[in-house]
A tleap script that builds the chain and sets N, CA, C and O, in Angstrom:
source leaprc.protein.ff14SB
mol = sequence {
  NMET ILE ILE LYS ILE LEU PHE PHE GLY ILE
  THR ALA ASP LEU VAL HIE THR THR HIE LEU
  THR LEU ASP ILE ASP LYS ASP VAL LYS VAL
  ALA SER PHE LYS ALA VAL LEU GLU SER LYS
  TYR PRO GLN LEU LYS ASN VAL ASN SER TYR
  ALA ILE ALA VAL ASN GLU ALA TYR ALA SER
  ASP ASP LEU ILE LEU LYS GLU ASN ASP THR
  VAL ALA ILE ILE PRO PRO VAL SER GLY CGLY
}
set mol.1.N position { 2.039 8.056 12.826 }
set mol.1.CA position { 1.299 9.560 12.460 }
set mol.1.C position { 0.364 7.953 11.666 }
set mol.1.O position { 0.612 6.760 11.840 }
set mol.2.N position { -0.821 8.695 10.723 }
set mol.2.CA position { -1.565 7.310 10.865 }
set mol.2.C position { -2.118 7.638 9.288 }
set mol.2.O position { -2.504 8.713 8.828 }
set mol.3.N position { -2.023 6.481 8.719 }
set mol.3.CA position { -2.450 6.864 6.568 }
set mol.3.C position { -3.924 6.164 6.640 }
set mol.3.O position { -4.371 5.542 7.604 }
set mol.4.N position { -4.369 6.333 5.787 }
set mol.4.CA position { -5.395 5.236 5.267 }
set mol.4.C position { -4.705 4.502 3.627 }
set mol.4.O position { -4.105 4.943 2.647 }
set mol.5.N position { -5.145 3.387 4.015 }
set mol.5.CA position { -4.968 2.455 2.871 }
set mol.5.C position { -6.195 2.310 2.248 }
set mol.5.O position { -7.328 2.606 2.625 }
set mol.6.N position { -5.797 1.825 1.276 }
set mol.6.CA position { -7.247 1.253 -0.187 }
set mol.6.C position { -6.581 -0.235 -0.160 }
set mol.6.O position { -5.441 -0.293 0.300 }
set mol.7.N position { -7.273 -1.618 -0.676 }
set mol.7.CA position { -6.523 -1.755 -1.109 }
set mol.7.C position { -7.824 -2.432 -2.568 }
set mol.7.O position { -9.040 -2.239 -2.552 }
set mol.8.N position { -7.152 -3.087 -3.495 }
set mol.8.CA position { -8.019 -3.340 -4.083 }
set mol.8.C position { -7.129 -4.668 -5.244 }
set mol.8.O position { -5.931 -4.827 -5.478 }
set mol.9.N position { -8.403 -5.442 -5.763 }
set mol.9.CA position { -8.492 -6.927 -6.719 }
set mol.9.C position { -7.441 -7.895 -5.651 }
set mol.9.O position { -7.383 -7.797 -4.425 }
set mol.10.N position { -6.931 -8.507 -6.226 }
set mol.10.CA position { -6.223 -9.113 -5.399 }
set mol.10.C position { -5.968 -9.075 -4.019 }
set mol.10.O position { -6.229 -9.921 -3.163 }
set mol.11.N position { -5.435 -8.003 -3.920 }
set mol.11.CA position { -4.707 -7.596 -2.290 }
set mol.11.C position { -6.015 -7.521 -1.549 }
set mol.11.O position { -5.925 -7.915 -0.386 }
set mol.12.N position { -6.998 -7.187 -1.862 }
set mol.12.CA position { -8.653 -6.862 -0.780 }
set mol.12.C position { -8.804 -8.064 -0.638 }
set mol.12.O position { -9.343 -8.344 0.432 }
set mol.13.N position { -8.520 -9.026 -1.358 }
set mol.13.CA position { -8.334 -10.473 -1.042 }
set mol.13.C position { -7.932 -11.690 -0.204 }
set mol.13.O position { -8.321 -12.762 0.260 }
set mol.14.N position { -6.652 -10.629 -0.332 }
set mol.14.CA position { -5.418 -11.009 0.200 }
set mol.14.C position { -5.661 -10.786 2.052 }
set mol.14.O position { -5.706 -11.554 3.013 }
set mol.15.N position { -5.757 -9.526 1.884 }
set mol.15.CA position { -6.107 -9.060 3.411 }
set mol.15.C position { -7.445 -9.011 3.952 }
set mol.15.O position { -7.655 -8.580 5.085 }
set mol.16.N position { -8.445 -9.473 3.119 }
set mol.16.CA position { -9.524 -9.699 3.629 }
set mol.16.C position { -9.953 -8.828 4.157 }
set mol.16.O position { -10.424 -8.940 5.289 }
set mol.17.N position { -9.912 -7.307 3.275 }
set mol.17.CA position { -10.480 -6.470 4.161 }
set mol.17.C position { -10.090 -5.099 2.594 }
set mol.17.O position { -8.943 -5.206 2.159 }
set mol.18.N position { -10.829 -4.177 2.014 }
set mol.18.CA position { -10.544 -3.016 1.159 }
set mol.18.C position { -9.799 -2.211 1.768 }
set mol.18.O position { -8.771 -1.880 1.176 }
set mol.19.N position { -10.034 -1.694 2.995 }
set mol.19.CA position { -9.452 -0.134 3.264 }
set mol.19.C position { -9.494 -1.067 4.614 }
set mol.19.O position { -10.013 -2.111 5.010 }
set mol.20.N position { -8.091 0.595 5.339 }
set mol.20.CA position { -7.704 0.465 6.969 }
set mol.20.C position { -6.834 1.590 7.032 }
set mol.20.O position { -6.323 2.297 6.163 }
set mol.21.N position { -6.790 1.580 8.378 }
set mol.21.CA position { -5.734 2.598 9.005 }
set mol.21.C position { -4.525 2.384 9.644 }
set mol.21.O position { -4.556 1.637 10.622 }
set mol.22.N position { -3.475 2.866 9.317 }
set mol.22.CA position { -2.263 2.371 9.835 }
set mol.22.C position { -1.881 3.263 10.350 }
set mol.22.O position { -1.983 4.418 9.935 }
set mol.23.N position { -1.171 2.775 11.731 }
set mol.23.CA position { -0.395 3.779 12.123 }
set mol.23.C position { 1.216 3.736 11.957 }
set mol.23.O position { 1.872 3.059 12.749 }
set mol.24.N position { 1.696 4.287 11.171 }
set mol.24.CA position { 3.122 4.037 10.768 }
set mol.24.C position { 4.696 5.455 11.658 }
set mol.24.O position { 4.307 6.424 12.311 }
set mol.25.N position { 5.863 5.258 11.490 }
set mol.25.CA position { 6.533 6.162 11.541 }
set mol.25.C position { 6.718 7.320 10.840 }
set mol.25.O position { 6.809 7.159 9.623 }
set mol.26.N position { 6.806 8.526 11.279 }
set mol.26.CA position { 7.587 9.869 10.491 }
set mol.26.C position { 8.511 9.966 9.362 }
set mol.26.O position { 9.561 9.350 9.549 }
set mol.27.N position { 8.410 10.555 8.270 }
set mol.27.CA position { 9.243 10.359 7.548 }
set mol.27.C position { 9.663 9.360 6.665 }
set mol.27.O position { 10.673 9.421 5.964 }
set mol.28.N position { 8.766 8.329 6.722 }
set mol.28.CA position { 8.228 7.010 6.103 }
set mol.28.C position { 8.837 7.374 4.726 }
set mol.28.O position { 8.998 8.572 4.490 }
set mol.29.N position { 9.191 6.457 3.791 }
set mol.29.CA position { 9.314 6.487 1.941 }
set mol.29.C position { 8.531 5.284 2.129 }
set mol.29.O position { 8.290 4.640 3.150 }
set mol.30.N position { 8.043 5.053 0.426 }
set mol.30.CA position { 7.365 4.155 0.224 }
set mol.30.C position { 7.746 2.983 0.031 }
set mol.30.O position { 6.918 2.077 -0.069 }
set mol.31.N position { 9.085 2.759 -0.061 }
set mol.31.CA position { 10.162 1.397 -0.342 }
set mol.31.C position { 9.912 0.936 1.208 }
set mol.31.O position { 9.680 -0.262 1.373 }
set mol.32.N position { 9.947 2.012 2.664 }
set mol.32.CA position { 9.859 1.167 3.603 }
set mol.32.C position { 8.515 1.261 4.434 }
set mol.32.O position { 8.369 1.248 5.656 }
set mol.33.N position { 7.503 1.368 3.345 }
set mol.33.CA position { 5.712 1.190 4.080 }
set mol.33.C position { 6.121 -0.015 3.399 }
set mol.33.O position { 6.161 -1.009 4.124 }
set mol.34.N position { 6.428 -0.173 2.220 }
set mol.34.CA position { 5.737 -1.055 1.641 }
set mol.34.C position { 6.868 -2.725 3.080 }
set mol.34.O position { 6.200 -3.357 3.898 }
set mol.35.N position { 8.043 -2.900 2.969 }
set mol.35.CA position { 7.889 -3.510 3.988 }
set mol.35.C position { 7.436 -3.534 5.220 }
set mol.35.O position { 7.896 -4.325 6.043 }
set mol.36.N position { 6.327 -2.540 5.553 }
set mol.36.CA position { 6.219 -2.880 6.785 }
set mol.36.C position { 5.191 -3.383 6.626 }
set mol.36.O position { 4.728 -4.150 7.470 }
set mol.37.N position { 4.386 -2.998 5.180 }
set mol.37.CA position { 3.036 -3.391 5.173 }
set mol.37.C position { 3.699 -4.958 4.988 }
set mol.37.O position { 3.541 -5.691 5.964 }
set mol.38.N position { 3.962 -5.164 4.564 }
set mol.38.CA position { 4.361 -7.331 4.194 }
set mol.38.C position { 4.745 -7.840 5.121 }
set mol.38.O position { 4.803 -9.070 5.090 }
set mol.39.N position { 5.156 -7.157 6.292 }
set mol.39.CA position { 5.132 -7.425 7.682 }
set mol.39.C position { 4.312 -7.397 8.308 }
set mol.39.O position { 4.261 -7.824 9.461 }
set mol.40.N position { 3.334 -6.802 7.596 }
set mol.40.CA position { 2.092 -6.860 9.158 }
set mol.40.C position { 1.372 -8.158 7.990 }
set mol.40.O position { 0.752 -9.060 8.554 }
set mol.41.N position { 1.446 -8.205 6.795 }
set mol.41.CA position { 0.201 -8.772 5.938 }
set mol.41.C position { 1.607 -10.015 4.666 }
set mol.41.O position { 1.778 -9.974 3.448 }
set mol.42.N position { 2.227 -10.846 5.663 }
set mol.42.CA position { 2.820 -11.314 5.090 }
set mol.42.C position { 2.438 -12.066 3.303 }
set mol.42.O position { 3.249 -11.938 2.386 }
set mol.43.N position { 1.361 -12.657 3.167 }
set mol.43.CA position { 0.384 -13.178 2.131 }
set mol.43.C position { 0.657 -12.335 0.672 }
set mol.43.O position { 0.809 -12.814 -0.451 }
set mol.44.N position { 0.667 -10.147 1.320 }
set mol.44.CA position { 0.885 -9.643 0.074 }
set mol.44.C position { 2.380 -10.127 -0.511 }
set mol.44.O position { 2.444 -9.830 -1.704 }
set mol.45.N position { 3.583 -10.771 -0.041 }
set mol.45.CA position { 4.584 -11.439 -0.812 }
set mol.45.C position { 4.367 -12.130 -1.840 }
set mol.45.O position { 5.194 -12.382 -2.716 }
set mol.46.N position { 3.314 -12.455 -1.801 }
set mol.46.CA position { 2.685 -13.804 -2.990 }
set mol.46.C position { 2.437 -12.963 -4.213 }
set mol.46.O position { 2.467 -13.579 -5.278 }
set mol.47.N position { 2.141 -11.357 -4.272 }
set mol.47.CA position { 1.561 -10.931 -5.385 }
set mol.47.C position { 2.864 -10.297 -6.345 }
set mol.47.O position { 3.395 -9.272 -5.918 }
set mol.48.N position { 3.299 -10.804 -7.432 }
set mol.48.CA position { 4.307 -10.565 -7.939 }
set mol.48.C position { 4.609 -8.936 -7.694 }
set mol.48.O position { 5.561 -8.634 -6.975 }
set mol.49.N position { 3.972 -8.131 -8.163 }
set mol.49.CA position { 4.173 -6.464 -8.047 }
set mol.49.C position { 3.001 -6.190 -8.394 }
set mol.49.O position { 2.243 -6.412 -9.338 }
set mol.50.N position { 3.015 -5.348 -6.869 }
set mol.50.CA position { 1.892 -3.953 -7.123 }
set mol.50.C position { 2.196 -2.343 -6.999 }
set mol.50.O position { 2.939 -1.742 -6.223 }
set mol.51.N position { 1.428 -1.915 -7.950 }
set mol.51.CA position { 1.674 -0.316 -7.736 }
set mol.51.C position { 1.205 0.852 -5.971 }
set mol.51.O position { 0.410 1.083 -5.060 }
set mol.52.N position { 1.980 1.040 -6.368 }
set mol.52.CA position { 1.361 2.163 -4.752 }
set mol.52.C position { 0.864 3.468 -5.309 }
set mol.52.O position { 1.527 3.861 -6.269 }
set mol.53.N position { -0.079 4.193 -4.969 }
set mol.53.CA position { -0.669 5.159 -5.270 }
set mol.53.C position { -0.767 6.139 -3.913 }
set mol.53.O position { -1.124 5.744 -2.803 }
set mol.54.N position { -0.485 7.113 -4.156 }
set mol.54.CA position { -0.627 8.174 -3.000 }
set mol.54.C position { -1.393 9.066 -2.848 }
set mol.54.O position { -0.707 10.088 -2.822 }
set mol.55.N position { -2.473 9.326 -2.722 }
set mol.55.CA position { -3.048 10.878 -3.025 }
set mol.55.C position { -4.028 10.553 -4.489 }
set mol.55.O position { -4.252 11.261 -5.471 }
set mol.56.N position { -4.345 9.566 -4.233 }
set mol.56.CA position { -4.829 8.905 -6.323 }
set mol.56.C position { -3.889 9.748 -7.150 }
set mol.56.O position { -4.208 10.591 -7.988 }
set mol.57.N position { -2.388 9.295 -6.689 }
set mol.57.CA position { -1.083 9.311 -8.017 }
set mol.57.C position { -0.211 7.912 -7.862 }
set mol.57.O position { -0.158 7.110 -6.930 }
set mol.58.N position { 0.283 7.934 -8.822 }
set mol.58.CA position { 1.268 6.902 -8.700 }
set mol.58.C position { 2.198 7.553 -7.850 }
set mol.58.O position { 2.494 8.680 -8.244 }
set mol.59.N position { 2.821 7.131 -6.660 }
set mol.59.CA position { 4.075 6.988 -6.346 }
set mol.59.C position { 5.232 6.183 -6.771 }
set mol.59.O position { 5.259 5.061 -7.278 }
set mol.60.N position { 6.396 7.170 -6.385 }
set mol.60.CA position { 8.122 6.355 -6.493 }
set mol.60.C position { 8.077 6.002 -5.144 }
set mol.60.O position { 7.407 6.442 -4.211 }
set mol.61.N position { 9.297 4.729 -5.255 }
set mol.61.CA position { 9.768 4.525 -3.668 }
set mol.61.C position { 10.379 5.516 -3.121 }
set mol.61.O position { 11.137 5.186 -2.210 }
set mol.62.N position { 10.340 6.206 -3.268 }
set mol.62.CA position { 11.274 7.594 -2.358 }
set mol.62.C position { 9.934 8.977 -1.881 }
set mol.62.O position { 9.862 9.994 -1.190 }
set mol.63.N position { 9.495 8.552 -2.345 }
set mol.63.CA position { 8.012 9.468 -2.167 }
set mol.63.C position { 8.247 8.950 -0.154 }
set mol.63.O position { 8.708 7.948 0.392 }
set mol.64.N position { 7.592 10.369 0.413 }
set mol.64.CA position { 8.199 10.605 1.803 }
set mol.64.C position { 6.648 10.716 2.109 }
set mol.64.O position { 6.080 11.801 1.984 }
set mol.65.N position { 5.881 9.421 2.565 }
set mol.65.CA position { 4.254 9.186 3.366 }
set mol.65.C position { 4.430 10.911 4.242 }
set mol.65.O position { 5.433 11.465 4.690 }
set mol.66.N position { 3.099 11.313 4.204 }
set mol.66.CA position { 2.631 12.587 5.091 }
set mol.66.C position { 1.540 12.076 5.741 }
set mol.66.O position { 0.898 11.243 5.100 }
set mol.67.N position { 0.931 12.512 7.491 }
set mol.67.CA position { 0.337 12.166 7.969 }
set mol.67.C position { -1.061 12.320 7.684 }
set mol.67.O position { -1.251 13.517 7.466 }
set mol.68.N position { -2.193 11.630 7.578 }
set mol.68.CA position { -3.661 11.530 6.628 }
set mol.68.C position { -3.578 11.234 5.134 }
set mol.68.O position { -4.511 11.336 4.338 }
set mol.69.N position { -2.413 10.880 4.885 }
set mol.69.CA position { -2.070 10.478 3.067 }
set mol.69.C position { -2.984 8.898 2.787 }
set mol.69.O position { -3.027 7.905 3.514 }
set mol.70.N position { -3.626 9.144 1.498 }
set mol.70.CA position { -4.278 7.972 0.983 }
set mol.70.C position { -3.720 6.991 0.085 }
set mol.70.O position { -3.502 7.016 -1.127 }
set mol.71.N position { -3.482 5.810 1.301 }
set mol.71.CA position { -2.430 5.376 -0.514 }
set mol.71.C position { -3.082 4.122 -0.191 }
set mol.71.O position { -3.431 3.558 0.847 }
set mol.72.N position { -3.144 3.800 -1.841 }
set mol.72.CA position { -3.724 2.652 -3.160 }
set mol.72.C position { -2.727 1.554 -2.831 }
set mol.72.O position { -1.663 1.649 -2.219 }
set mol.73.N position { -3.334 0.439 -3.399 }
set mol.73.CA position { -2.515 -0.796 -3.217 }
set mol.73.C position { -2.744 -1.197 -4.488 }
set mol.73.O position { -3.960 -1.201 -4.677 }
set mol.74.N position { -2.210 -1.496 -5.339 }
set mol.74.CA position { -3.097 -1.383 -6.612 }
set mol.74.C position { -2.028 -2.965 -7.435 }
set mol.74.O position { -0.803 -2.981 -7.555 }
set mol.75.N position { -2.691 -3.733 -7.725 }
set mol.75.CA position { -1.521 -5.153 -8.006 }
set mol.75.C position { -2.294 -4.949 -9.423 }
set mol.75.O position { -3.313 -4.414 -9.858 }
set mol.76.N position { -0.774 -5.981 -10.036 }
set mol.76.CA position { -1.125 -5.788 -11.250 }
set mol.76.C position { -2.341 -6.467 -12.137 }
set mol.76.O position { -2.887 -7.503 -11.756 }
set mol.77.N position { -2.759 -5.713 -13.494 }
set mol.77.CA position { -3.884 -6.023 -13.826 }
set mol.77.C position { -3.617 -6.805 -15.399 }
set mol.77.O position { -2.644 -6.555 -16.111 }
set mol.78.N position { -4.442 -7.550 -15.657 }
set mol.78.CA position { -4.343 -7.939 -16.793 }
set mol.78.C position { -5.747 -8.635 -17.109 }
set mol.78.O position { -6.764 -8.954 -16.492 }
set mol.79.N position { -5.230 -8.695 -18.442 }
set mol.79.CA position { -6.841 -8.734 -19.683 }
set mol.79.C position { -6.274 -8.145 -21.084 }
set mol.79.O position { -5.228 -7.545 -21.330 }
set mol.80.N position { -7.498 -8.593 -22.020 }
set mol.80.CA position { -7.415 -8.596 -23.684 }
set mol.80.C position { -8.805 -7.609 -23.718 }
set mol.80.O position { -9.274 -7.240 -24.794 }
savepdb mol mol.pdb
quit
């Protein structure tokens, strides 16, 4: 199934794009998706942690992705 991925901040710098589409298996949970993503883009392992949002809402690791979902990769934010 096809999903759209959006990268923000340092994650966009690491993968050299702000968006792409990815063909993944059906019934993949967010936790498994992270593993697939890090296998394709091992440089993401250098980010201490990042949040996943699916269709503009933060997602837990057990959420199952669906065809045409938009997944945002959101790095940690710091500032003051």
